[in-house]
N, C-alpha and C positions, 0 to 999 in steps of 0.2 A: 473432577476432570479425569477423563480416561485417555489422555494423550500419552502415547508411549514412544513415538518416533517422530523426528523432525523431518518433514518433507519440504524441500525448497522448490519454488516455482519462479524461475527467472527467465525462462525462454521467451523471447519475443513472440507475441501472438499466442501465448499459452491460453487454453480454454479455461477460464476461471470457473465457469459453471460446472463443467465436467470434473475439474479438479476438486472443487468443493464437495460435490456429490460423492466422489471417491474417497475423500479424506474424512468427511464427517467429523465427529468428535474423537475419533480414534487416534488422530495424528495432529501435530501442530502444522497449521497452514501458514507457511512463511512467505508472505506476499512481499515482493520487491518491485515497487512501481518503477517505471522508466524515469531515470533522473533528468531526461531532456528538458522537462519543465523548468528546472532550476537554471539551466544553461541557455534557455531561449532568449532571443533578443529582447522580447518584451515579457515581463513577469505577469502571469495571468492566474491569480489565486482562485478565480471562479472555476476555471478548468481543472485546477488541482483538486479543489473541493469536490467537483462533480465526479472525477475519476476515483477518488478515495471513497466517496459515498457509494458508488456503484460496486466497488470491490467489497466493501463492508456488507452491503445488502446481499450480494451473491454468497458471501461466506457466512451468512447467518447460520448458526447452529454448529459452526466449526470453532476450533480453538485457533484464533487468528493472531498473528503478529505481523506488523508492518515495518519493514526495514528499508530505509533509503540507503542505497549503496552506489558505489562507482560514481561518486560525485566529484568530477575533476575540475569543474568551474561553476561559479555562480555569477560570472561577469563582474567580479569585484563588488558584489552586492550581497554581503553575508546576511542581510535582512531577509533575503529570499528563503534561506535555510530556516531562520527563526520563524518566519511566517508559515513555512511548510510544516514545521513541527507543531505549531499552534493549531493549524487547520487539521492535521492528522489527529491530534488529541481531541479536538472538538467532534470530529466525525466519529472517532472511536467511542466517545461518550454517548453520541446519539444512537449508535448501534448496540449499545450495551443493554 
């Protein structure tokens, strides 16, 4: 691994493709998905999986870390967080 600097992308609407191309394997691509899925009225693990898969596919060839941040509520359903972690692990394993 040739990663020497951590670059964080948290800006809403950040262009993941352009970022991945620019970072390559020279930096750590710190991907922080939008936490709104955990706070939505209805928990939708299919959409969560789809979004994570897209990010992992785009970042192929990068040194990728996925961090869920700024989670202020899960609508009193902590299972959503556990499900999100399980899905993220599965998707990361698929992309490895």
